[in-house]
Every structure is written in C-alpha cells, then in structure tokens.
C-alpha positions in Angstrom: 40.5 103.2 93.3 38.9 99.7 93.7 41.7 98.4 92.1 44.8 100.1 93.5 46.6 98.5 97.0 47.8 100.4 99.2 51.3 98.5 99.9 52.2 100.4 102.6 48.8 98.7 105.1 50.9 95.3 104.6 54.0 94.7 106.7 55.7 91.5 106.6 57.8 90.8 109.7 60.6 89.2 108.0 62.6 88.7 110.5 60.3 86.8 112.2 60.0 84.5 108.8 63.8 84.3 108.9 64.0 82.4 112.0 60.6 80.6 112.3 60.9 78.6 108.5 64.3 77.5 109.0 63.2 76.0 112.5 60.2 74.2 111.4 62.5 73.3 107.9 65.1 71.5 110.6 62.4 70.1 112.5 60.7 68.4 109.3 63.4 67.1 108.0 65.7 66.0 111.2 62.0 64.1 112.4 61.8 62.6 108.8 65.4 61.8 109.0 65.7 60.4 112.1 65.5 56.5 112.3 63.0 54.5 114.5 64.0 50.9 114.4 66.8 51.0 117.2 64.7 53.1 120.0 64.4 51.6 123.2 64.2 51.7 126.9 67.3 51.6 128.9 65.8 51.6 132.2 62.1 51.8 133.3 60.4 53.5 136.7 63.5 56.1 136.9 63.2 57.9 140.4 65.4 60.6 140.2 66.0 63.3 137.7 69.7 64.8 137.9 69.2 69.2 138.0 72.0 69.9 135.4 74.1 68.8 132.8 77.0 67.6 135.3 74.7 65.4 137.0 73.2 64.5 134.0 76.8 63.0 132.9 77.6 61.5 136.4 74.4 59.8 136.1 74.5 58.3 132.8 78.5 57.5 132.6 78.1 54.1 133.3 75.4 53.8 131.1 76.3 52.8 127.2 73.5 52.8 124.3 74.1 49.9 121.2 74.2 53.1 119.1 76.4 55.6 119.4 74.2 58.1 118.2 71.7 57.6 120.3 71.5 59.7 123.5 70.4 58.5 126.4 67.4 60.8 127.5 64.1 61.1 130.3 60.5 60.5 129.0 57.1 60.5 130.6 55.4 56.8 130.5 52.6 57.0 127.5 50.0 55.6 129.9 50.7 55.9 134.1 52.6 58.6 136.0 56.1 57.1 135.4 59.7 57.7 134.2 61.7 56.3 132.0 65.4 56.9 130.5 65.7 55.7 127.1 68.5 55.5 124.0 66.7 57.8 121.7 67.9 59.9 118.5 67.8 63.4 118.8 64.6 65.2 118.4 63.0 68.8 118.5 59.9 68.7 119.9 57.5 72.3 119.8 54.4 72.5 121.3 55.1 73.8 124.8 54.5 69.5 125.9 56.5 67.3 128.0 58.2 64.6 125.8 57.4 60.7 126.2 57.9 57.4 124.6 55.4 55.6 122.6 55.2 52.4 120.4 53.8 53.2 116.8 51.8 51.0 114.7 54.6 48.9 114.0 55.8 48.4 117.6 58.6 50.8 117.0 59.4 53.1 119.7 59.0 56.7 119.1 59.8 59.5 120.8 57.1 62.2 120.8 55.3 64.9 122.8 52.6 64.2 125.4 49.9 66.0 124.5 48.0 65.7 128.2 51.4 66.8 129.6 51.7 70.8 129.1 54.3 72.3 130.1 54.1 75.5 129.3 52.9 77.4 132.3 54.6 75.0 135.4 55.8 76.4 138.1 58.8 75.0 138.3 60.9 74.7 135.0 58.4 75.6 132.9 59.2 74.6 129.0 60.1 76.5 125.9 57.8 76.3 122.4 60.5 74.3 121.1 63.4 72.5 123.5 65.8 69.5 122.4 65.1 65.8 123.8 68.5 65.7 124.5 67.9 68.3 127.0 64.7 66.7 128.6 66.8 66.6 132.1 66.0 70.0 132.5 62.3 69.5 132.2 62.4 68.5 136.1 58.9 70.4 136.1 57.5 67.5 133.4 58.9 65.0 135.7 57.7 65.9 139.0 54.0 66.6 138.2 53.5 63.7 135.6 56.3 61.3 136.0 56.4 60.5 139.7 59.5 61.8 140.6 59.6 63.5 144.0 59.6 67.4 144.5 62.6 69.6 145.7 60.8 69.8 149.0 60.5 66.1 149.4 64.1 65.3 148.3 65.5 67.9 150.2 63.3 66.2 153.4 64.2 63.0 151.7 67.8 64.0 152.2 67.1 65.1 155.6 65.6 62.0 156.9 69.1 60.3 155.1 71.4 62.6 157.0 69.5 61.8 160.2 69.3 58.0 159.4 73.8 58.5 158.7 74.1 60.4 162.4 72.1 57.5 163.9 74.3 55.1 162.4 77.5 56.9 162.8 76.3 57.0 167.0 75.9 53.4 166.7 78.7 52.9 164.9 80.4 54.8 167.4 78.7 52.9 170.5 79.3 49.6 169.1 83.8 50.5 168.4 83.7 51.8 172.1 82.0 48.2 173.2 84.6 46.4 171.4 87.4 48.6 173.2 85.8 48.1 176.2 85.0 43.8 175.7 88.9 44.5 174.0 90.6 46.1 177.0 88.4 43.6 179.4 89.7 40.6 177.9 93.5 42.4 177.6 93.2 42.8 181.6 92.2 39.3 182.1 95.2 38.2 180.0 97.4 40.2 181.9 96.0 39.2 185.4 96.0 35.3 184.3 100.0 35.7 183.5 100.9 37.4 186.6 99.2 34.6 187.9 101.2 31.9 185.9 104.6 33.9 186.6 104.2 34.1 190.0 103.3 30.3 190.3 106.3 29.7 188.1 108.8 31.9 190.4 107.1 30.3 193.1 108.0 26.8 191.9 111.5 27.9 190.9 112.2 29.8 194.8 110.3 26.3 195.9 113.0 24.1 193.9 115.9 25.6 195.1 115.2 25.8 198.5 114.5 22.4 198.7 117.8 21.8 196.6 119.5 24.2 199.4 118.4 22.2 202.2 119.2 18.6 200.0 123.0 20.0 199.8 122.6 21.0 203.0 121.2 17.8 204.9 123.9 16.2 202.3 127.2 18.7 204.0 125.7 17.9 207.4 125.6 13.9 207.4 129.1 14.3 205.4 130.6 15.9 208.4 129.3 13.9 210.8 130.3 10.9 209.0 133.8 13.2 208.8 133.9 13.8 212.7 133.1 10.0 213.4 135.5 9.0 211.6 138.1 11.7 213.1 136.8 10.8 216.4 137.0 6.8 215.8 140.9 7.3 214.7 141.7 9.6 217.5 140.3 6.8 220.2 142.7 4.2 220.8 140.3 1.8 221.8 138.0 2.2 218.7 140.6 3.9 216.6 141.9 1.8 213.3 143.9 -0.6 215.3 141.0 -1.8 216.5 140.9 -5.3 214.9 144.8 -5.5 215.4 143.8 -5.2 219.2 141.2 -8.3 218.9 143.6 -10.1 216.8 146.6 -10.1 219.4 144.2 -10.6 222.6 142.8 -13.4 220.8 146.5 -15.2 220.7 147.2 -14.5 223.5 144.0 -15.8 224.8 145.1 -19.1 223.3 148.8 -18.9 224.8 146.9 -17.8 228.0 146.9 -21.3 230.3 144.3 -19.9 232.1 142.5 -18.5 229.5 143.5 -20.7 226.4 141.8 -23.6 224.8 142.3 -26.0 227.5 140.2 -23.3 229.9 136.8 -25.5 229.7 138.3 -28.7 230.6 140.1 -27.0 233.6 136.6 -25.2 234.7 135.1 -28.5 234.0 133.4 -30.8 237.1 136.0 -33.3 237.9 133.6 -36.4 237.3 132.9 -35.4 234.0 136.3 -35.2 233.0 136.8 -38.4 234.8 133.9 -39.9 232.7 135.4 -38.9 230.0 139.0 -40.5 230.2 137.0 -43.5 231.1 135.3 -43.7 228.2 137.5 -43.3 226.7 140.1 -45.6 227.4 137.2 -48.5 227.2 136.8 -47.8 223.7 140.7 -47.7 223.2 141.2 -51.4 225.0 138.3 -52.7 223.2 139.8 -51.5 219.8 143.0 -53.2 220.5 143.8 -57.2 219.5 143.8 -59.9 221.6 147.1 -60.6 223.7 148.3 -64.3 222.7 150.2 -66.3 225.5 152.6 -68.9 224.3 
C-alpha cells in the first residue's frame, strides 16, 4: 500500500499551464531581447493623459522617435509624483504595478514596474496582471494617483472653467467689436457732416461767383446801353451832334470875316489914346530908322 500512488488524487490543470508557460516564456524572451541603449524620455512633466486610443494617436502624431521600433509610452517618474512620455521599446509588465522608467547601473534608461505604485485595486482603470507597456495610457488611474495628473473630476472642472473663460472672452470680443463699430459709425457720420459742409461751401462759392459775374455783365451791359443812348442822343442833337466841330470851324471863319467880330475887334474896341500912342511910337521908330536926307 505504501508503494502505491493514487494518481486519481493528482489533478493538473493543463489548460492553465498551457497559457501561463508561453506567457512567461514570451515575457522572458521579450525582456532579454529588448535593447536598452537607445531608450529615452522625449517629454517630461506631462499634464494630460489621453483617455482612448484615438486621442492617444492625435496627441502623439507630431512626436517622432529616433528609432522606428520605439513606441511612445507614458511612464511614472521613479522618485516624484510626475508623469513622462518616453520613446521606449515594447515590453510586457507583470505583477499589477504601474509602469515607470529608471536608470540602471550602466546609465541606461529602462522600463520596469514601479513596485511602490500598485494598480490592481485602483478605483479607476485598475491594471491587469500582465499588460503591454504600449497601452500604458489606458491605465489612467496610475497617473492620477501616482503621476500628478488631474482627475476626471478636476479635468471636468477645468473644462468648465475654460468654457466660462471662453464665454467671458467672447462677450469681451463682442463688446469690443460693438465699440469699434460705434466708433466707426461716429467717424463716418463726422465725415458725412464735413462732406456736407464742404459741399455747401463749394456750392455757395459757385453761386456767389455766378451772381457776381452776372451782376458784372449786367453793369457792363447797362453802361454800354447808356453809352449807346448818349451817342444816339448826340447824333440826333443839332447843336451837339456829329457836326459840332464843323459848325465851330464855320463860326470861327465867319468871325474872322466879320468886321465887328473879326481879328481887329480889339483894335476897334481899344481906347483911342492907346491907339494914338501906338501909332506915334511906330511912326517915330520908322523916322529914326530912315537915313538922313542930303541937300544939294
């Protein structure tokens, strides 16, 4: 009896063994074969973690790693409550711990579980026993509790605050826009008033100029008409007409031929004593000028 072993009492779960052994082997092979020399942190102090794969792709689309085999992975800081984004090789993490980066004795950046950050019992996105490091962004609870990332409630509050600030800014922009429009309208009205005043002054100047020119032409026409009337009247006047000079000449000639009004009028009208004196003086002068008479 002592040498007989009842094999019916030993039950082996071959299904579980067939799953665990390949997983352990894959983990060991991936860990040993993964190069560690070129891994590095590309962004420090990350403040936002994507909540799904689409958002992860949108956030990391402009971030390029040096090695095409690198995968952008969110990891915890080994010392403080901070979160970083690194260009790291794919790795399976086992043990229900959050991922972290660290520096080994050879000064190489490595990816490993953070044993001070268990994640199996987190209220938000608890981690599985084994998970791929490339899906670390799905462990949102790790980075809220241990990485300093705002919680969903805090993020919602920040979104609400942002919406309020956006609403205030929109109202401020609308107010500024309205103020600018009112100012532009006021300036436009001022320009309209100035334009009306300038137009009125120009029209007034034109009308005054036309009125002045009309009055000037009217005065010239009146003066010309008066001159014409005066000339016509002189032509019709027998005394002051166009033959006035001819009559004066004829009258002067008739006076010259008139014995009473001719050139000897002064002599006739002069006093007699004056005439005699003139005659005597003239006679004496004539006798004095004559030569002496000789007697034979």
